[in-house]
MDTraj code that builds the backbone (N, CA, C; nanometers):
import mdtraj as md
import numpy as np

residues = "MET GLU LYS LYS LYS ARG ALA LEU PHE ILE ASP PHE GLU PHE THR MET PRO ASP ARG HIS GLY ARG LYS LYS GLY PHE TYR GLN GLU ILE ILE GLU ALA GLY VAL VAL LEU VAL GLU ASN GLY LYS ILE LEU GLU GLU PHE SER SER PHE VAL VAL PRO ASN ARG PHE PRO LEU LEU SER ASP ARG CYS LYS SER PHE LEU ASN ILE SER GLN GLU GLN VAL ASP GLY GLY ILE SER PHE HIS GLU LEU VAL ASN LYS LEU HIS LEU MET GLU GLY GLN GLN PRO GLY LEU ILE VAL THR TRP GLY ASN MET ASP MET LYS VAL LEU ARG GLN ASN CYS GLN LYS SER GLY VAL GLY PHE PRO LEU THR GLY LYS GLU VAL ASP LEU SER MET GLU TYR LYS ARG PHE PHE GLY ASP GLN ASN GLN THR GLY LEU TRP LYS ALA VAL GLN GLU TYR GLY ARG GLU GLY THR GLY ARG HIS HIS ARG ALA LEU ASP ASP ALA LEU THR THR TYR HIS ILE PHE LYS LEU VAL GLU LYS ASP LYS GLN TYR LEU LYS LYS PRO LYS PRO THR THR ILE GLY ASP ARG VAL ASP PHE SER LYS LEU PHE ASN ASN LYS PHE ALA".split()
xyz = np.array([
    [-0.6961, -1.6322, -3.1042],
    [-0.6835, -1.4895, -3.0746],
    [-0.6539, -1.4709, -2.9253],
    [-0.5559, -1.3868, -2.8919],
    [-0.5195, -1.3646, -2.7523],
    [-0.6291, -1.2872, -2.6807],
    [-0.6623, -1.3332, -2.5615],
    [-0.7666, -1.2680, -2.4825],
    [-0.7173, -1.1334, -2.4315],
    [-0.8040, -1.0328, -2.4417],
    [-0.7670, -0.9000, -2.3954],
    [-0.7630, -0.8970, -2.2442],
    [-0.6607, -0.8321, -2.1900],
    [-0.6480, -0.8173, -2.0448],
    [-0.7106, -0.6847, -2.0037],
    [-0.8235, -0.6957, -1.9338],
    [-0.8968, -0.5760, -1.8930],
    [-0.8979, -0.5640, -1.7407],
    [-0.9004, -0.4403, -1.6951],
    [-0.9089, -0.4167, -1.5508],
    [-0.9770, -0.2830, -1.5258],
    [-1.0575, -0.2795, -1.4208],
    [-1.1165, -0.1553, -1.3714],
    [-1.0475, -0.1199, -1.2406],
    [-0.9931, -0.0002, -1.2336],
    [-0.9341, 0.0508, -1.1098],
    [-1.0335, 0.1491, -1.0503],
    [-1.0786, 0.1188, -0.9301],
    [-1.1933, 0.1903, -0.8730],
    [-1.1579, 0.2502, -0.7379],
    [-1.2027, 0.3741, -0.7168],
    [-1.1936, 0.4346, -0.5846],
    [-1.3219, 0.5124, -0.5576],
    [-1.3741, 0.4952, -0.4376],
    [-1.4922, 0.5692, -0.3930],
    [-1.4581, 0.6509, -0.2688],
    [-1.5259, 0.7629, -0.2545],
    [-1.5253, 0.8354, -0.1275],
    [-1.6644, 0.8205, -0.0670],
    [-1.6708, 0.8188, 0.0666],
    [-1.7961, 0.7876, 0.1348],
    [-1.8394, 0.8985, 0.2310],
    [-1.9667, 0.8927, 0.2672],
    [-2.0169, 0.9791, 0.3739],
    [-1.9543, 0.9365, 0.5065],
    [-1.9514, 1.0308, 0.5997],
    [-1.8956, 1.0032, 0.7325],
    [-1.9890, 1.0606, 0.8384],
    [-2.0042, 0.9912, 0.9511],
    [-2.0870, 1.0460, 1.0581],
    [-2.0163, 1.1620, 1.1265],
    [-2.0907, 1.2448, 1.1948],
    [-2.0292, 1.3525, 1.2723],
    [-1.9484, 1.2963, 1.3872],
    [-1.8571, 1.3754, 1.4375],
    [-1.7750, 1.3315, 1.5504],
    [-1.8595, 1.3021, 1.6740],
    [-1.9734, 1.3687, 1.6832],
    [-2.0575, 1.3567, 1.8031],
    [-2.1404, 1.2298, 1.8047],
    [-2.1365, 1.1533, 1.6991],
    [-2.2098, 1.0268, 1.6998],
    [-2.2833, 1.0016, 1.5700],
    [-2.3243, 0.8783, 1.5527],
    [-2.3930, 0.8378, 1.4311],
    [-2.5420, 0.8704, 1.4391],
    [-2.5975, 0.9038, 1.3240],
    [-2.7426, 0.9137, 1.3163],
    [-2.8015, 0.7733, 1.3212],
    [-2.9208, 0.7646, 1.3654],
    [-2.9852, 0.6343, 1.3764],
    [-2.9922, 0.5676, 1.2381],
    [-2.9447, 0.4445, 1.2319],
    [-2.9477, 0.3710, 1.1059],
    [-2.8423, 0.4133, 1.0053],
    [-2.7466, 0.4954, 1.0478],
    [-2.6465, 0.5475, 0.9538],
    [-2.5632, 0.4343, 0.8935],
    [-2.5372, 0.4454, 0.7646],
    [-2.4396, 0.3603, 0.6972],
    [-2.3702, 0.4451, 0.5924],
    [-2.2487, 0.4063, 0.5571],
    [-2.1711, 0.4849, 0.4612],
    [-2.2306, 0.4734, 0.3209],
    [-2.2316, 0.5862, 0.2523],
    [-2.2808, 0.5903, 0.1139],
    [-2.1745, 0.6519, 0.0242],
    [-2.1703, 0.6055, -0.0991],
    [-2.0742, 0.6581, -0.1969],
    [-2.1150, 0.7993, -0.2376],
    [-2.0203, 0.8929, -0.2276],
    [-2.0501, 1.0304, -0.2697],
    [-1.9568, 1.0794, -0.3808],
    [-1.8539, 1.0010, -0.4109],
    [-1.7682, 1.0339, -0.5259],
    [-1.7103, 0.9051, -0.5807],
    [-1.7041, 0.8957, -0.7123],
    [-1.6523, 0.7756, -0.7781],
    [-1.5451, 0.8135, -0.8794],
    [-1.4381, 0.7360, -0.8786],
    [-1.3339, 0.7486, -0.9800],
    [-1.3053, 0.6104, -1.0363],
    [-1.3114, 0.5956, -1.1680],
    [-1.2929, 0.4642, -1.2312],
    [-1.2011, 0.4789, -1.3520],
    [-1.1053, 0.3878, -1.3630],
    [-1.0132, 0.3867, -1.4772],
    [-1.0231, 0.2495, -1.5434],
    [-1.0587, 0.2490, -1.6718],
    [-1.0670, 0.1249, -1.7487],
    [-0.9380, 0.1078, -1.8278],
    [-0.8716, -0.0058, -1.8043],
    [-0.7439, -0.0347, -1.8705],
    [-0.7565, -0.1645, -1.9493],
    [-0.7053, -0.1621, -2.0720],
    [-0.7053, -0.2827, -2.1544],
    [-0.5674, -0.2985, -2.2165],
    [-0.5080, -0.4148, -2.1926],
    [-0.3729, -0.4440, -2.2438],
    [-0.2732, -0.3322, -2.2115],
    [-0.2814, -0.2825, -2.0882],
    [-0.1854, -0.1827, -2.0426],
    [-0.2122, -0.0410, -2.0880],
    [-0.3248, -0.0165, -2.1548],
    [-0.3578, 0.1188, -2.2018],
    [-0.4887, 0.1656, -2.1389],
    [-0.4899, 0.2909, -2.0964],
    [-0.6121, 0.3476, -2.0401],
    [-0.7106, 0.3764, -2.1528],
    [-0.8275, 0.3125, -2.1475],
    [-0.9310, 0.3345, -2.2484],
    [-1.0300, 0.4424, -2.2067],
    [-1.0553, 0.4506, -2.0762],
    [-1.1566, 0.5458, -2.0297],
    [-1.1324, 0.5822, -1.8840],
    [-1.1577, 0.7077, -1.8525],
    [-1.1555, 0.7547, -1.7140],
    [-1.2932, 0.8140, -1.6824],
    [-1.3429, 0.7842, -1.5643],
    [-1.4737, 0.8351, -1.5235],
    [-1.4622, 0.8949, -1.3845],
    [-1.5218, 1.0120, -1.3674],
    [-1.5201, 1.0787, -1.2374],
    [-1.6525, 1.1516, -1.2171],
    [-1.7133, 1.1326, -1.1008],
    [-1.8394, 1.2026, -1.0724],
    [-1.8694, 1.2004, -0.9233],
    [-1.9346, 1.3063, -0.8770],
    [-1.9945, 1.3018, -0.7442],
    [-2.1235, 1.2219, -0.7541],
    [-2.1658, 1.1673, -0.6404],
    [-2.2840, 1.0808, -0.6355],
    [-2.3722, 1.1266, -0.5202],
    [-2.4991, 1.1449, -0.5490],
    [-2.5931, 1.1903, -0.4456],
    [-2.6307, 1.0719, -0.3551],
    [-2.6050, 1.0830, -0.2244],
    [-2.6432, 0.9727, -0.1350],
    [-2.7948, 0.9640, -0.1183],
    [-2.8469, 0.8426, -0.1083],
    [-2.9924, 0.8223, -0.0986],
    [-3.0468, 0.8451, 0.0414],
    [-2.9844, 0.7788, 0.1388],
    [-3.0440, 0.7742, 0.2736],
    [-3.0115, 0.8967, 0.3569],
    [-2.8866, 0.9412, 0.3530],
    [-2.8444, 1.0572, 0.4321],
    [-2.7777, 1.1594, 0.3395],
    [-2.8585, 1.2386, 0.2672],
    [-2.8037, 1.3295, 0.1661],
    [-2.7276, 1.4494, 0.2229],
    [-2.7512, 1.4823, 0.3502],
    [-2.6840, 1.5976, 0.4101],
    [-2.5491, 1.5544, 0.4668],
    [-2.4416, 1.6108, 0.4128],
    [-2.3074, 1.5723, 0.4552],
    [-2.2746, 1.6285, 0.5928],
    [-2.2015, 1.5524, 0.6708],
    [-2.1550, 1.6012, 0.8007],
    [-2.0396, 1.6985, 0.7794],
    [-2.0192, 1.7865, 0.8774],
    [-1.9071, 1.8812, 0.8697],
    [-1.7749, 1.8061, 0.8636],
    [-1.7671, 1.6969, 0.9373],
    [-1.6450, 1.6151, 0.9373],
    [-1.6141, 1.5618, 0.7986],
    [-1.7179, 1.5161, 0.7288],
    [-1.7016, 1.4623, 0.5942],
    [-1.6545, 1.5707, 0.4973],
    [-1.7180, 1.6864, 0.5029],
    [-1.6817, 1.7966, 0.4119],
    [-1.5390, 1.8437, 0.4371],
    [-1.5010, 1.8476, 0.5644],
    [-1.3677, 1.8934, 0.6007],
    [-1.2608, 1.7916, 0.5604],
    [-1.2856, 1.6639, 0.5901],
    [-1.1875, 1.5593, 0.5619],
    [-1.1643, 1.5435, 0.4122],
    [-1.2729, 1.5455, 0.3335],
    [-1.2616, 1.5242, 0.1889],
    [-1.2452, 1.6547, 0.1112],
    [-1.2599, 1.7675, 0.1831],
    [-1.2491, 1.8996, 0.1190],
    [-1.3463, 1.9128, 0.0016],
    [-1.4723, 1.8777, 0.0282],
    [-1.5772, 1.8922, -0.0724],
    [-1.6943, 1.9681, -0.0115],
    [-1.7804, 2.0175, -0.0975],
    [-1.8952, 2.0961, -0.0509],
    [-2.0252, 2.0188, -0.0721],
    [-2.1262, 2.0613, 0.0000],
    [-2.2587, 2.0016, -0.0164],
    [-2.3085, 2.0227, -0.1591],
    [-2.2775, 2.1401, -0.2149],
    [-2.3234, 2.1735, -0.3502],
    [-2.2618, 2.0807, -0.4550],
    [-2.1349, 2.0473, -0.4377],
    [-2.0699, 1.9565, -0.5330],
    [-2.1406, 1.8207, -0.5356],
    [-2.1684, 1.7681, -0.4174],
    [-2.2327, 1.6371, -0.4097],
    [-2.3769, 1.6441, -0.4588],
    [-2.4469, 1.7522, -0.4256],
    [-2.5857, 1.7693, -0.4707],
    [-2.5958, 1.7712, -0.6233],
    [-2.4881, 1.8150, -0.6899],
    [-2.4878, 1.8217, -0.8366],
    [-2.4433, 1.6931, -0.9028],
    [-2.4227, 1.5868, -0.8233],
    [-2.3733, 1.4610, -0.8779],
    [-2.4815, 1.3762, -0.9412],
    [-2.4415, 1.2596, -0.9881],
    [-2.5352, 1.1646, -1.0481],
    [-2.6034, 1.0837, -0.9370],
    [-2.7079, 1.0131, -0.9717],
    [-2.7750, 0.9273, -0.8737],
    [-2.6953, 0.7978, -0.8568],
    [-2.7211, 0.7272, -0.7489],
    [-2.6528, 0.5995, -0.7263],
    [-2.6865, 0.5001, -0.8373],
    [-2.8132, 0.5017, -0.8830],
    [-2.8533, 0.4110, -0.9917],
    [-2.7733, 0.4391, -1.1191],
    [-2.7482, 0.5663, -1.1461],
    [-2.6667, 0.6023, -1.2631],
    [-2.5243, 0.5514, -1.2482],
    [-2.4709, 0.5587, -1.1260],
    [-2.3369, 0.5060, -1.1014],
    [-2.3320, 0.3553, -1.1282],
    [-2.4307, 0.2830, -1.0780],
    [-2.4363, 0.1375, -1.0976],
    [-2.4398, 0.1044, -1.2472],
    [-2.5211, 0.1769, -1.3225],
    [-2.5295, 0.1553, -1.4673],
    [-2.3960, 0.1839, -1.5358],
    [-2.3294, 0.2907, -1.4908],
    [-2.2006, 0.3281, -1.5511],
    [-2.0955, 0.2208, -1.5258],
    [-2.0898, 0.1679, -1.4033],
    [-1.9943, 0.0619, -1.3713],
    [-2.0191, -0.0616, -1.4579],
    [-2.1461, -0.0942, -1.4758],
    [-2.1827, -0.2095, -1.5583],
    [-2.1380, -0.1893, -1.7033],
    [-2.1577, -0.0692, -1.7551],
    [-2.1198, -0.0383, -1.8931],
    [-1.9674, -0.0404, -1.9105],
    [-1.8956, 0.0129, -1.8119],
    [-1.7498, 0.0184, -1.8237],
    [-1.6883, -0.1210, -1.8168],
    [-1.7462, -0.2083, -1.7367],
    [-1.6933, -0.3451, -1.7307],
    [-1.7177, -0.4172, -1.8629],
    [-1.8342, -0.3935, -1.9245],
    [-1.8627, -0.4492, -2.0560],
    [-1.8846, -0.5991, -2.0525],
    [-1.8671, -0.6609, -2.1683],
    [-1.8935, -0.8038, -2.1853],
    [-1.7712, -0.8911, -2.1582],
    [-1.6592, -0.8278, -2.1257],
    [-1.5361, -0.9036, -2.1000],
    [-1.4834, -0.8706, -1.9606],
    [-1.5444, -0.9264, -1.8576],
    [-1.5001, -0.8952, -1.7209],
    [-1.3541, -0.9330, -1.7001],
    [-1.2819, -0.8458, -1.6364],
    [-1.1421, -0.8729, -1.6046],
    [-1.1217, -0.8604, -1.4553],
    [-1.0236, -0.7797, -1.4156],
    [-0.9972, -0.7560, -1.2746],
    [-1.0711, -0.6313, -1.2269],
    [-1.1111, -0.6341, -1.1011],
    [-1.1661, -0.5165, -1.0342],
    [-1.0667, -0.4837, -0.9238],
    [-0.9883, -0.3773, -0.9432],
    [-0.8770, -0.3497, -0.8522],
    [-0.9072, -0.2272, -0.7659],
    [-0.8956, -0.2456, -0.6342],
    [-0.9142, -0.1358, -0.5390],
    [-0.7990, -0.1383, -0.4392],
    [-0.7819, -0.0279, -0.3687],
    [-0.6830, -0.0237, -0.2604],
    [-0.7598, -0.0387, -0.1296],
    [-0.7561, -0.1571, -0.0724],
    [-0.8361, -0.1863, 0.0462],
    [-0.9667, -0.2542, 0.0056],
    [-1.0390, -0.3044, 0.1052],
    [-1.1624, -0.3783, 0.0748],
    [-1.2900, -0.2980, 0.0972],
    [-1.2754, -0.1733, 0.1407],
    [-1.3947, -0.0945, 0.1741],
    [-1.4777, -0.0560, 0.0523],
    [-1.4126, -0.0303, -0.0607],
    [-1.4848, 0.0168, -0.1794],
    [-1.5909, -0.0839, -0.2232],
    [-1.5514, -0.2095, -0.2358],
    [-1.6462, -0.3124, -0.2787],
    [-1.7472, -0.3438, -0.1689],
    [-1.7038, -0.3358, -0.0450],
    [-1.7933, -0.3634, 0.0679],
    [-1.9065, -0.2598, 0.0729],
    [-1.8709, -0.1319, 0.0588],
    [-1.9714, -0.0257, 0.0625],
    [-2.0586, -0.0296, -0.0630],
    [-1.9998, -0.0585, -0.1788],
    [-2.0791, -0.0693, -0.3013],
    [-2.1843, -0.1786, -0.2873],
    [-2.1439, -0.2932, -0.2340],
    [-2.2400, -0.4034, -0.2138],
    [-2.3525, -0.3616, -0.1186],
    [-2.3149, -0.2965, -0.0098],
    [-2.4155, -0.2551, 0.0884],
    [-2.5107, -0.1521, 0.0284],
    [-2.4548, -0.0561, -0.0475],
    [-2.5385, 0.0458, -0.1106],
    [-2.6337, -0.0154, -0.2122],
    [-2.5863, -0.1153, -0.2872],
    [-2.6731, -0.1852, -0.3820],
    [-2.7869, -0.2549, -0.3080],
    [-2.7531, -0.3203, -0.1994],
    [-2.8530, -0.3924, -0.1204],
    [-2.9571, -0.2964, -0.0645],
    [-2.9112, -0.1847, -0.0102],
    [-3.0031, -0.0868, 0.0488],
    [-3.0913, -0.0216, -0.0575],
    [-3.0396, -0.0108, -0.1801],
    [-3.1147, 0.0538, -0.2886],
    [-3.1975, -0.0447, -0.3697],
    [-3.1806, -0.1743, -0.3414],
    [-3.2576, -0.2757, -0.4128],
    [-3.2151, -0.2954, -0.5568],
    [-3.0853, -0.2756, -0.5837],
    [-3.0346, -0.2975, -0.7200],
    [-2.9276, -0.4061, -0.7165],
    [-2.9080, -0.4731, -0.8289],
    [-2.8086, -0.5795, -0.8370],
    [-2.6674, -0.5248, -0.8391],
    [-2.5744, -0.6036, -0.7895],
    [-2.4336, -0.5653, -0.7916],
    [-2.3869, -0.5649, -0.9365],
    [-2.3252, -0.4549, -0.9840],
    [-2.3021, -0.4392, -1.1282],
    [-2.1780, -0.5071, -1.1845],
    [-2.0893, -0.5555, -1.0988],
    [-1.9602, -0.6057, -1.1460],
    [-1.9476, -0.7567, -1.1279],
    [-1.8817, -0.8213, -1.2234],
    [-1.8668, -0.9671, -1.2176],
    [-1.7214, -1.0124, -1.2228],
    [-1.6285, -0.9192, -1.2424],
    [-1.4872, -0.9551, -1.2537],
    [-1.4269, -0.9996, -1.1220],
    [-1.3048, -1.0505, -1.1296],
    [-1.2320, -1.0944, -1.0106],
    [-1.1840, -0.9728, -0.9319],
    [-1.2207, -0.9685, -0.8044],
    [-1.1852, -0.8542, -0.7211],
    [-1.0455, -0.8715, -0.6610],
    [-0.9655, -0.7674, -0.6710],
    [-0.8286, -0.7689, -0.6193],
    [-0.8112, -0.6512, -0.5233],
    [-0.7764, -0.6828, -0.3994],
    [-0.7415, -0.5799, -0.3020],
    [-0.5910, -0.5576, -0.3142],
    [-0.5525, -0.4517, -0.3834],
    [-0.4106, -0.4297, -0.4127],
    [-0.3306, -0.4015, -0.2858],
    [-0.3928, -0.3456, -0.1831],
    [-0.3202, -0.3192, -0.0587],
    [-0.2736, -0.4504, 0.0056],
    [-0.3553, -0.5566, -0.0055],
    [-0.3158, -0.6871, 0.0479],
    [-0.2083, -0.7516, -0.0389],
    [-0.2214, -0.7346, -0.1714],
    [-0.1176, -0.7853, -0.2625],
    [0.0160, -0.7191, -0.2304],
    [0.0108, -0.5883, -0.2080],
    [0.1306, -0.5099, -0.1766],
    [0.1906, -0.5576, -0.0440],
    [0.1039, -0.5790, 0.0546],
    [0.1490, -0.6254, 0.1863],
    [0.2176, -0.7610, 0.1765],
    [0.1556, -0.8538, 0.1034],
    [0.2137, -0.9876, 0.0885],
    [0.3446, -0.9842, 0.0099],
    [0.3468, -0.9034, -0.0953],
    [0.4625, -0.8989, -0.1837],
    [0.5866, -0.8465, -0.1102],
    [0.5662, -0.7424, -0.0264],
    [0.6797, -0.6828, 0.0431],
    [0.6971, -0.7354, 0.1855],
    [0.6073, -0.8268, 0.2272],
    [0.6208, -0.8864, 0.3597],
    [0.5960, -0.7894, 0.4732],
    [0.5148, -0.6860, 0.4471],
    [0.4839, -0.5884, 0.5519],
    [0.3916, -0.6505, 0.6568],
    [0.4072, -0.6067, 0.7806],
    [0.3193, -0.6555, 0.8863],
    [0.1841, -0.5849, 0.8824],
    [0.1876, -0.4574, 0.8499],
    [0.0646, -0.3778, 0.8472],
    [0.0327, -0.3329, 0.7050],
    [-0.0955, -0.3083, 0.6820],
    [-0.1350, -0.2562, 0.5515],
    [-0.0867, -0.1122, 0.5361],
    [-0.0405, -0.0810, 0.4185],
    [0.0146, 0.0509, 0.3893],
    [-0.0912, 0.1365, 0.3220],
    [-0.0939, 0.2653, 0.3565],
    [-0.1857, 0.3581, 0.2907],
    [-0.1472, 0.3761, 0.1449],
    [-0.2441, 0.4142, 0.0638],
    [-0.2238, 0.4252, -0.0805],
    [-0.1088, 0.5179, -0.1155],
    [-0.1106, 0.6374, -0.0633],
    [-0.0085, 0.7346, -0.1048],
    [0.1254, 0.7090, -0.0387],
    [0.1244, 0.6455, 0.0782],
    [0.2516, 0.6050, 0.1390],
    [0.3172, 0.4980, 0.0524],
    [0.2342, 0.4073, -0.0008],
    [0.2856, 0.2995, -0.0855],
    [0.3536, 0.3551, -0.2100],
    [0.2905, 0.4511, -0.2742],
    [0.3495, 0.5051, -0.3970],
    [0.4764, 0.5845, -0.3656],
    [0.4803, 0.6485, -0.2482],
    [0.6008, 0.7211, -0.2088],
    [0.7150, 0.6259, -0.1758],
    [0.6801, 0.5067, -0.1244],
    [0.7844, 0.4062, -0.0978],
    [0.8510, 0.3603, -0.2270],
    [0.7815, 0.3775, -0.3383],
    [0.8394, 0.3475, -0.4696],
    [0.9194, 0.4667, -0.5236],
    [0.9259, 0.5729, -0.4431],
    [0.9982, 0.6917, -0.4883],
    [0.9201, 0.7750, -0.5874],
    [0.7877, 0.7550, -0.5886],
    [0.7026, 0.8313, -0.6800],
    [0.6077, 0.9191, -0.5992],
    [0.5290, 0.9974, -0.6700],
    [0.4240, 1.0765, -0.6068],
    [0.2889, 1.0318, -0.6604],
    [0.1853, 1.0461, -0.5781],
    [0.0505, 1.0120, -0.6222],
    [0.0024, 1.1077, -0.7294],
    [-0.0997, 1.0671, -0.8011],
    [-0.1568, 1.1509, -0.9067],
    [-0.2579, 1.2472, -0.8463],
    [-0.2394, 1.3767, -0.8725],
    [-0.3385, 1.4755, -0.8273],
    [-0.3408, 1.4916, -0.6771],
    [-0.4605, 1.4777, -0.6196],
    [-0.4790, 1.5032, -0.4765],
    [-0.5382, 1.3812, -0.4076],
    [-0.4803, 1.3460, -0.2944],
    [-0.5288, 1.2318, -0.2168],
    [-0.6730, 1.2578, -0.1724],
    [-0.7513, 1.1500, -0.1688],
    [-0.8932, 1.1541, -0.1317],
    [-0.9795, 1.2273, -0.2356],
    [-0.9304, 1.2338, -0.3594],
    [-1.0178, 1.2622, -0.4725],
    [-1.0237, 1.1321, -0.5506],
    [-1.1459, 1.0876, -0.5775],
    [-1.1665, 0.9499, -0.6224],
    [-1.0869, 0.9138, -0.7484],
    [-1.0939, 0.9968, -0.8521],
    [-1.0235, 0.9621, -0.9760],
    [-0.8729, 0.9651, -0.9553],
    [-0.8229, 1.0626, -0.8800],
    [-0.6789, 1.0696, -0.8526],
    [-0.6321, 0.9441, -0.7798],
    [-0.7108, 0.8977, -0.6844],
    [-0.6735, 0.7765, -0.6104],
    [-0.6836, 0.6517, -0.6985],
    [-0.7825, 0.6484, -0.7877],
    [-0.7951, 0.5349, -0.8801],
    [-0.6742, 0.5293, -0.9745],
    [-0.6315, 0.6448, -1.0235],
    [-0.5132, 0.6501, -1.1115],
    [-0.3864, 0.6121, -1.0357],
    [-0.3764, 0.6559, -0.9107],
    [-0.2605, 0.6206, -0.8283],
    [-0.2576, 0.4699, -0.8025],
    [-0.3750, 0.4103, -0.7797],
    [-0.3849, 0.2648, -0.7626],
    [-0.3348, 0.1932, -0.8878],
    [-0.3727, 0.2445, -1.0046],
    [-0.3273, 0.1849, -1.1308],
    [-0.1755, 0.1943, -1.1438],
    [-0.1178, 0.3081, -1.1060],
    [0.0275, 0.3240, -1.1166],
    [0.1004, 0.2264, -1.0237],
    [0.0491, 0.2079, -0.9018],
    [0.1117, 0.1117, -0.8102],
    [0.0976, -0.0302, -0.8647],
    [-0.0183, -0.0605, -0.9208],
    [-0.0413, -0.1922, -0.9807],
    [0.0654, -0.2224, -1.0858],
    [0.0935, -0.1255, -1.1708],
    [0.1950, -0.1444, -1.2758],
    [0.3334, -0.1684, -1.2149],
    [0.3667, -0.0926, -1.1099],
    [0.4974, -0.1077, -1.0460],
    [0.5118, -0.2451, -0.9799],
    [0.4064, -0.2891, -0.9109],
    [0.4113, -0.4196, -0.8446],
    [0.4205, -0.5318, -0.9478],
    [0.3404, -0.5219, -1.0559],
    [0.3438, -0.6249, -1.1604],
    [0.4818, -0.6314, -1.2268],
    [0.5438, -0.5149, -1.2436],
    [0.6775, -0.5107, -1.3033],
    [0.7779, -0.5808, -1.2118],
    [0.7663, -0.5563, -1.0809],
    [0.8563, -0.6217, -0.9856],
    [0.8340, -0.7726, -0.9829],
    [0.7088, -0.8142, -0.9929],
    [0.6783, -0.9577, -0.9950],
    [0.7434, -1.0242, -1.1157],
    [0.7339, -0.9593, -1.2308],
    [0.7937, -1.0150, -1.3521],
    [0.9450, -1.0210, -1.3406],
    [1.0028, -0.9190, -1.2769],
    [1.1482, -0.9149, -1.2598],
    [1.1950, -1.0321, -1.1741],
    [1.1177, -1.0623, -1.0679],
    [1.1561, -1.1717, -0.9788],
    [1.1414, -1.3082, -1.0456],
    [1.0498, -1.3159, -1.1433],
    [1.0289, -1.4429, -1.2131],
    [1.1419, -1.4758, -1.3096],
    [1.2125, -1.3705, -1.3591],
    [1.3169, -1.3922, -1.4586],
    [1.4357, -1.4640, -1.3945],
    [1.4895, -1.5622, -1.4639],
    [1.6087, -1.6292, -1.4101],
    [1.7272, -1.5329, -1.4093],
    [1.8147, -1.5501, -1.3099],
    [1.9319, -1.4634, -1.3025],
    [2.0214, -1.4895, -1.4231],
    [2.0751, -1.3840, -1.4824],
    [2.1641, -1.4050, -1.5969],
    [2.2896, -1.4804, -1.5528],
    [2.3363, -1.5676, -1.6390],
    [2.4570, -1.6439, -1.6054],
    [2.5784, -1.5519, -1.6073],
    [2.6696, -1.5765, -1.5149],
    [2.7938, -1.4990, -1.5121],
    [2.8953, -1.5660, -1.6033],
    [3.0057, -1.4957, -1.6277],
    [3.1101, -1.5560, -1.7128],
    [3.1691, -1.6803, -1.6451],
    [3.1656, -1.6812, -1.5100],
    [3.2143, -1.7974, -1.4361],
    [3.1284, -1.9200, -1.4583],
    [2.9979, -1.8949, -1.4820],
    [2.9089, -2.0080, -1.5102],
    [2.9349, -2.0650, -1.6489],
    [2.9767, -1.9780, -1.7406],
    [2.9922, -2.0211, -1.8795],
    [3.1271, -2.0891, -1.9043],
    [3.2286, -2.0482, -1.8303],
    [3.3642, -2.0963, -1.8562],
    [3.4130, -2.1798, -1.7385],
    [3.4672, -2.2935, -1.7661],
    [3.5266, -2.3780, -1.6623],
    [3.6727, -2.3356, -1.6464],
    [3.6977, -2.2511, -1.5442],
    [3.8319, -2.1958, -1.5269],
    [3.9340, -2.3027, -1.4895],
    [3.8885, -2.4109, -1.4261],
    [3.9835, -2.5162, -1.3870],
    [4.0502, -2.5764, -1.5102],
    [3.9723, -2.5911, -1.6195],
    [4.0289, -2.6466, -1.7432],
    [4.1282, -2.5499, -1.8060],
    [4.0924, -2.4175, -1.7979],
    [4.1830, -2.3173, -1.8545],
    [4.3180, -2.3203, -1.7835],
    [4.3123, -2.3207, -1.6491],
    [4.4367, -2.3208, -1.5727],
    [4.5163, -2.4491, -1.5962],
    [4.4466, -2.5615, -1.6042],
    [4.5150, -2.6890, -1.6285],
    [4.5869, -2.6896, -1.7616],
    [4.5198, -2.6316, -1.8628],
    [4.5809, -2.6260, -1.9961],
    [4.7016, -2.5349, -1.9970],
    [4.6887, -2.4217, -1.9206],
    [4.7939, -2.3213, -1.9224],
    [4.9230, -2.3745, -1.8588],
    [4.9030, -2.4488, -1.7476],
    [5.0217, -2.4930, -1.6764],
    [5.0595, -2.6380, -1.7051],
    [4.9936, -2.6969, -1.8060],
    [5.0249, -2.8366, -1.8389],
    [5.1632, -2.8450, -1.9038],
])
top = md.Topology()
chain = top.add_chain()
for i, resn in enumerate(residues, 1):
    res = top.add_residue(resn, chain, resSeq=i)
    for name in ("N", "CA", "C"):
        top.add_atom(name, md.element.get_by_symbol(name[0]), res)
traj = md.Trajectory(xyz[None], top)
């Protein structure tokens, strides 16, 4: 039986310190999560929720302005423990790829798990798609998520810096890059010149 190809496309939004400086002991916490579960090229489940931060629950003005979210939206979110449980359930018993744009999502998730005293919920192979994209196109610098999708002549899904929209946009770029990889692997089709030895034709004609 062919093994199912599964992948989780994940995007988180985080707390941000005020412009005037960090609070003592400040670290970034997940305040919004967007997750897309894909199996054999089909979306099986989409998950989106705000997440209540544990250590610094009061959002900075900079954070609210940059992400265009309110304190009330985040206050109405799920707990971090609920998020961890949800990620574990979505990955299921068949771990596949864990795909993010950049390395911050997994880095902050690990730190938040450590600070909360809970185990890291994911076991699949982690893929930083921004690095894959950089290597594939030979870019010197890492490209932003929505700039990358625009370079493909497409538009991002929904609104940038909304977790589920960014997770879906990451999935769309993943499909485009994988398609290009497959295209490059295919051997070039033979031309008619490869199939026919014209020297023999001319020799026969003028013999």
